[in-house]
N, C-alpha and C positions, 0 to 999 in steps of 0.2 A: 583208382584205388584211394587216393587222398580224399576224394569226395565221400566215398563209402566210409572210410575211417572217421572222418569228421562228423558224418551223420551218426555214427555209432558212439560218439563221444558225448553221451548224455546219461543222466541218472536212470532214465527209463531203460536204455539199452544195457547199462550195467546190471540193473535189477533183473532183467530178462536173462542175461548171461549167468548171473549168480544162481538164479533159480534152476536154470537148465543144468548147470554144473552139479549142483547138489542133487537134483533129481537123477541125473545119470550116475552119480556116485552111489546113491542109494540103490538104484536098480541093478547096476553092473558090478560094483565093487563094494559091497556093504561092510567089508572088514576094515576099510579105511575110516579113521576117525574124522569127525566133523572138523572144519577149520577152527583153529584157536589162535588167540593172540600170543606172540612170543613173550617170554618172561620180561617184565618191565625192568629196565636197567637204568641206573643213574649215569648221566654223562660223566666222562672223566673230568676231574677237578680242573685240569688246565683248559678244558673246553667250556666249562660251565661257570667260569669266574664272573661274578656280577649278574648272573642270570639264574639264580637258584630257582629250580622248579619250573623253568620256562620251556623245557623240552616237551614237545607235543607227543602224546601217546594216544593212538586211536582208542575209542571206547569199545569197539567190537571188532571181531575178525573181519566182518563184512566191510567196515570202514577202512581197515588196513588194505584189503584187497581192492577196494574201490580206488584208493590212492594209487596203487600199483597198476590198475587197469588204465586209468587216465594217463599215467606216466608212460606206459607202454605205447598207447595210441599216439601220444605227443612225440615220442622218440621215433616211432615208425613213420609218421607223416613228415617229420623233419628230415629223416634219412631219404625218403622217397623224393621229397621236394628238392633237396640239395643234389641228389643223384641226377635228376632230370632237368635241373636248371643250369646246365652247362652249355657253353657256346656251341659246341659241335652238335649236341642233341637238338638245340633250338634250330639249327640249320636243317637237320633231318626232318624235324617236325614241320618246318616251313615247306619243304619239298612235298611232304606227305599231304599237307593241307592244299597245296597247289593242285596236285593230282586228284585228290578227292573232290575239290570244288569244281574242277573241270569236268569230271564225270557226272557230278550232280547238276551241272548247268548253272552253278552259282557264280557270282562275280569273284574274280581272283586277281585283280589288278595289283593289289599290294604284294601278294605272294609272288607273282610273276616278276615284279620289279626287284624284289629281294633276291630271287633265284638268279636273274640275269646279272645283277650286281655281283653276286657271289661267284658265279662261274665265269664272268667276264667274256673273253673271246672264245672260250671253250664251247659256248653255246650260241647259236644264231637266234637272236631274239625273235625275229619275224617268223622264222620257220617253226620255232617252239610255240609261238602264239597260234599259228595256223594248225599245228598238230594237236594242241590242247583243245581246239574247237572240234576236233574229230574224236576226241576221247569218249564222249557220251555215246555217239553212234557206234563206235567200235565195241565198246562194252556191251551195248544192247545187242549187237549182231553176234556176240560171243555168249549171250545169255546171262550176263552178269548183273543186269539192272534189277534191283529189288527196291522196296520202299526206302531202305537205308543201306547205302553202300559203305562198308566199314573198312578198316585197315586189313583185316584178314582177306576180304574180297579183293582189295587192291593188290595184295601179295599174289593171290591166285591169278588175277588178271595179268600182272606183269610176267609171272612165270609161264603162263600159257600162251603168250604171244608167239605166233609162228614166225618163220623167217621173213615172210612177206610183210606182215604187220610190223615187225621190228624195223624194217626199212621204211615203211610208211610213217612210223612214229620214232624215227631215229633220234631226234632231239629230246623227246620225252624219255627215251631209254638212256640217253646221256645224263639227263637230270636225275634219273633213278638208278645210278650206276651200282656196281656190286658193293661198294663201300656203304652206300645208303641202305641197300637191302639188308646187308649183314647187320649193320648197327641198329636199324629200326625194327626189322622184322624178327629179331630174336624173340621178342615178346609182342604178339599181336595186340595186347591190351595196353601197351605203352601209349602215353600221351593223353 
């Protein structure tokens, strides 16, 4: 989401947004007036001391809304970034990356070390490593392998593990416990 918002933080994106809003307004609700600047007001004397006439007033309504557009994108990206840059979320994200990389067949040594350090004696490192090597074949046998295995596929995969496969992948299931699934998979697009 942050990448999308950052990409949309440009004059070209605003101009496209502005033209579409005006086009839609004219097509669907022609009775609404075109955007106009609010009445120009002087700053209160106590706030304008020594800075006579330095208050910035946009030249056009489009300039005013451009400023609001960028401020809104900045606020949204900051809120999203701060929301997902929390210690617990980074732990969940690390477990997610470990599982996704194991299914993709990518190296996952860093993520494995962090998960083992986090869970300590709750997880048997050697069993987990052996079970992670089975993840790709298990996903393939269940029909989950596509060009890109994403978080929503991971959720479906974990939820569809039968009793026998849960025993086979017991340490993987411990790493992706209910707390992890609840926190991470509320939004499949997170991360």
